[in-house]
C-alpha positions in Angstrom: 47.6 -4.5 37.5 46.7 -8.2 37.5 43.5 -7.7 39.5 42.3 -4.9 37.2 42.8 -7.2 34.2 40.8 -10.0 35.9 38.1 -7.5 36.9 37.8 -6.2 33.3 37.6 -9.8 31.9 35.0 -10.7 34.5 32.9 -7.6 33.6 33.1 -8.5 29.9 32.1 -12.1 30.5 29.1 -11.0 32.6 28.0 -8.5 30.0 28.4 -11.0 27.2 26.5 -13.8 29.0 23.7 -11.5 30.2 23.2 -10.1 26.6 22.8 -13.6 25.3 20.3 -14.5 28.0 18.4 -11.3 27.5 18.0 -11.9 23.8 16.6 -15.3 24.4 14.2 -14.0 27.0 12.8 -11.2 25.0 11.3 -12.8 21.9 8.1 -14.9 21.4 8.6 -17.9 19.2 11.7 -16.3 17.7 9.4 -14.1 15.7 8.2 -11.1 17.6 10.5 -9.1 20.0 9.3 -8.5 23.5 7.0 -5.5 23.8 6.2 -5.4 20.1 3.4 -6.8 17.9 3.3 -8.2 14.4 0.3 -7.0 12.4 -0.9 -9.0 9.5 -3.7 -7.1 7.8 -6.0 -8.9 5.4 -8.2 -7.3 2.7 -11.2 -8.0 0.5 -12.8 -7.8 3.1 -10.8 -5.9 5.6 -9.5 -7.8 8.6 -6.3 -8.3 10.5 -4.6 -10.5 13.1 -2.1 -9.1 15.6 0.5 -11.2 17.4 1.6 -9.5 20.6 4.7 -10.4 22.6 4.3 -9.1 26.2 5.3 -12.1 28.3 6.3 -15.7 28.1 3.4 -16.5 25.8 2.4 -14.6 22.7 -1.2 -13.6 22.4 -3.4 -12.7 19.4 -6.1 -10.2 18.5 -8.5 -10.6 15.6 -9.6 -7.2 14.1 -12.8 -7.4 12.2 -13.6 -4.5 9.9 -16.1 -6.3 7.6 -19.0 -7.3 9.9 -21.1 -4.2 10.0 -20.3 -0.5 10.7 -17.9 -1.0 13.6 -14.4 -2.3 13.9 -14.3 -5.0 16.5 -11.2 -6.4 18.2 -11.3 -9.8 19.9 -8.4 -10.9 22.1 -7.3 -14.5 22.0 -4.6 -17.1 22.1 -2.2 -18.4 19.5 -0.3 -21.6 19.2 2.6 -22.3 16.8 3.3 -25.7 15.3 6.6 -24.7 13.4 9.1 -21.9 13.0 10.4 -20.4 9.8 7.9 -20.6 8.3 5.8 -20.1 11.5 2.6 -22.1 11.1 0.0 -21.0 13.7 -3.6 -21.1 14.7 -5.4 -18.6 16.9 -8.5 -19.1 19.1 -10.5 -16.9 16.7 -9.7 -19.1 14.5 -7.2 -17.7 12.1 -4.8 -20.2 10.6 -1.9 -19.9 8.3 1.9 -19.4 8.1 4.3 -16.5 8.3 7.5 -16.7 6.3 10.6 -14.5 6.6 11.0 -12.9 3.2 13.6 -10.2 3.5 12.3 -7.2 1.5 10.1 -9.7 -0.4 6.6 -8.5 0.4 5.2 -5.2 -1.0 1.8 -4.1 0.4 -0.9 -2.1 -1.4 0.8 1.2 -0.4 4.1 0.0 -2.0 5.7 -0.3 1.4 8.3 -3.2 1.5 8.1 -5.7 4.4 10.2 -8.7 5.6 7.4 -11.1 6.5 4.6 -12.7 4.3 1.5 -14.2 5.8 -0.3 -16.9 3.9 -3.7 -17.5 5.6 -5.5 -20.8 5.3 -8.5 -19.8 7.4 -10.2 -16.8 9.0 -13.5 -16.5 10.9 -16.5 -15.8 8.6 -14.4 -16.0 5.4 -14.0 -18.7 2.9 -11.0 -19.0 0.5 -9.2 -18.7 -1.6 -6.9 -16.7 0.5 -4.0 -14.7 -0.9 -0.7 -13.9 0.9 -0.1 -10.4 2.3 2.5 -8.6 4.3 3.1 -8.4 8.0 4.8 -5.6 9.9 6.4 -5.2 13.3 5.4 -2.3 15.6 
């Protein structure tokens, strides 16, 4: 009976500690869960930045829907200088910050989101820039 109790306690301790480690290992910058991406679409003109978490470093993609007839995607890098709000700059260069705003951002389709992106720069565009919603996929 005593051995069974110790075995059960050991199994619980291992499960609890591995769960904590896994959570820390599976997010990028405490923002995007592993295997997911955050899409922050801009408008007027149409563009977007995607932040993708697939490994130890997050990557970015700039989606350009305003330069001609084709939509182009350009992969790149992203660096963060702060968290919550997450200030960042991509190699494209897109700059700005993402704030956690629980149910505080409503997009043009009246869908409610939890993150608001406030851009300060985007390639080929000049300000003023207006905040818009980001979504996780």
